[in-house]
C-alpha positions in Angstrom: 39.0 137.4 155.3 40.5 138.8 158.4 44.1 140.4 158.6 45.8 143.4 160.5 46.1 146.2 158.0 48.2 149.4 158.8 47.8 151.4 155.5 44.7 153.4 155.1 43.2 155.1 152.0 41.6 158.5 151.6 39.0 159.3 149.0 37.0 162.5 149.0 38.2 163.5 152.4 37.1 160.2 154.1 39.7 158.0 155.7 39.2 154.3 155.6 41.5 151.2 156.6 42.1 148.8 153.7 39.8 146.5 155.3 36.9 149.0 155.3 37.7 149.9 151.8 37.6 146.1 151.0 34.1 145.9 152.6 32.8 148.7 150.5 33.9 146.8 147.4 32.6 143.6 148.6 29.0 145.1 148.9 29.2 146.7 145.5 26.5 145.2 143.3 27.7 142.3 141.1 25.6 143.3 138.1 26.9 146.7 137.8 30.6 146.1 136.8 29.4 143.2 134.7 27.0 145.1 132.5 28.7 148.7 132.7 32.4 148.4 133.1 33.6 145.1 131.9 32.2 145.2 128.3 34.8 148.0 127.7 34.8 151.3 125.6 34.3 149.9 122.2 35.6 151.9 119.2 37.6 155.0 120.1 36.0 157.4 117.6 32.3 156.9 118.2 29.6 156.1 120.5 26.9 153.4 119.9 23.4 153.2 121.2 24.3 150.2 123.1 27.0 152.0 124.9 25.1 155.0 125.9 22.3 152.7 127.2 24.9 150.9 129.4 25.2 154.1 131.5 21.7 153.4 132.6 23.3 150.7 134.9 24.9 153.5 136.9 21.7 155.4 137.1 22.2 157.9 134.2 18.4 157.9 133.5 19.3 158.8 129.9 16.2 158.8 127.7 16.0 157.3 124.1 16.1 161.0 122.8 19.1 161.7 124.8 20.8 158.5 123.6 20.1 159.5 119.9 21.9 162.9 120.8 24.9 161.5 122.3 25.4 159.0 119.2 24.9 161.9 116.7 27.2 164.4 118.4 29.9 161.7 119.0 30.8 161.4 115.3 32.6 164.6 115.6 33.8 164.5 119.1 37.6 165.2 119.8 38.2 161.9 121.3 41.3 161.2 123.5 43.4 158.2 123.5 42.1 155.2 125.6 45.6 155.2 127.2 44.9 158.8 128.7 45.1 158.9 132.6 43.7 161.6 134.9 47.0 161.4 136.7 48.8 163.0 133.7 46.0 165.9 133.4 47.6 168.6 135.4 45.8 172.0 135.1 48.1 173.4 132.7 48.5 170.4 130.6 47.3 169.7 127.0 45.5 166.6 128.3 43.5 168.7 130.7 42.6 171.1 127.9 41.6 168.0 125.8 39.2 166.8 128.6 37.8 170.4 128.6 37.2 170.3 124.9 35.7 166.9 124.9 33.3 167.8 127.8 32.2 170.8 126.2 31.6 169.1 122.8 28.7 167.4 124.5 27.8 170.1 126.9 27.4 173.0 124.6 24.1 173.0 122.8 22.9 169.8 124.6 19.2 169.4 125.1 17.5 170.1 128.4 18.2 167.3 130.6 21.7 166.4 129.3 23.6 167.4 132.6 27.1 167.2 133.7 26.2 163.7 135.4 25.0 162.2 132.1 27.8 163.5 130.0 30.5 162.3 132.7 29.0 158.8 132.8 29.2 158.6 129.1 32.5 159.8 129.0 33.7 157.6 131.8 32.4 154.6 130.1 34.5 155.6 127.1 37.6 156.6 128.7 37.4 155.2 132.4 41.0 156.1 133.3 40.5 159.7 132.5 37.0 161.0 133.2 35.5 160.9 136.8 32.0 160.0 137.1 30.6 163.3 138.5 26.9 162.5 139.6 25.4 164.7 142.3 26.7 162.4 145.1 30.3 162.5 144.0 30.1 166.2 143.3 28.9 166.9 146.8 31.5 164.6 148.4 34.3 166.5 146.5 32.8 170.0 146.9 35.0 171.0 149.9 38.1 169.9 148.0 37.1 171.7 144.8 36.3 174.9 146.7 39.9 175.0 148.2 41.2 174.8 144.8 39.4 177.9 143.8 42.2 180.1 145.1 45.0 178.4 142.9 42.6 178.1 139.9 40.1 180.8 140.0 39.6 180.6 136.1 38.1 177.1 136.5 34.5 176.2 137.2 33.6 173.7 139.8 33.5 170.7 137.4 37.0 171.2 136.4 38.1 171.9 140.1 36.5 168.7 140.9 38.5 166.9 138.1 41.6 168.2 140.0 40.4 167.2 143.5 39.7 163.6 142.2 43.2 163.8 140.4 44.8 164.8 143.8 43.2 161.7 145.4 44.3 159.4 142.6 47.9 160.7 142.9 47.9 160.1 146.7 46.7 156.7 146.9 49.0 155.6 144.1 52.1 157.4 145.9 51.3 155.9 149.1 50.9 152.3 147.9 47.5 152.1 149.4 45.8 151.3 146.2 48.5 148.7 145.3 47.6 147.1 148.7 43.9 147.2 148.2 44.3 145.6 144.7 46.4 142.7 146.3 43.4 142.2 148.8 41.0 142.0 145.8 43.1 139.5 143.9 43.5 137.3 147.0 40.0 137.6 148.3 38.7 134.4 149.6 35.1 133.4 150.4 33.3 130.0 151.0 30.9 131.4 148.4 32.6 130.7 145.2 30.5 133.4 143.4 31.3 136.0 145.7 35.0 135.3 145.6 34.9 135.6 141.9 32.8 138.7 142.0 35.3 140.5 144.3 38.4 139.2 142.6 37.0 140.6 139.3 37.1 144.1 140.7 40.8 144.2 140.3 39.9 144.6 136.6 38.5 148.0 137.1 40.5 151.2 136.5 42.1 153.2 139.5 39.5 155.9 138.9 36.7 153.6 139.0 37.7 152.0 142.3 38.0 155.4 143.9 34.5 156.2 142.7 33.1 153.1 144.2 34.8 154.1 147.4 33.1 157.5 147.7 29.9 155.7 148.4 
């Protein structure tokens, strides 16, 4: 699909035209959203074995023992509403504090091997509009932006400053209209390959936060 596009989208300091962003999404493996994202977050107040195992589709490498840990600890977790959105989680907000509490619920006392990456992938599956996926690649990509926030928020560690850096991108792409235009391109995507066309169009069902995550790669 060829068309002239004037708008651009910036994610993790990288500027792409909308056509370039669409190309990234075109290449994204079809099976990953189908098996990780589309089944949804299940019940709000608990994790199931099947849900935690689903994070392996985005390379969480969570072991069976770690699956059991997440499921056990989730029963008392301070879960947040499915409707919660990272855009509303300003650094002084109650939502940002709730994100911190939920992250720490799984991080404090976690077994060796349960890192920020594994926890963020589990939390993103459960609350995909709120928690960014902070694997090592995403963390490195956002490191410069997170470092710049240290002056304003010296009390925050790099993980929470990375949440804020991702949030800044989210707010910007929404305000500029670039994300709206990108979603239009997804919905109207055409291909001679019917399966490819459906695959790309279905990506419009992902949350804004998840689309930004894919565009970092």
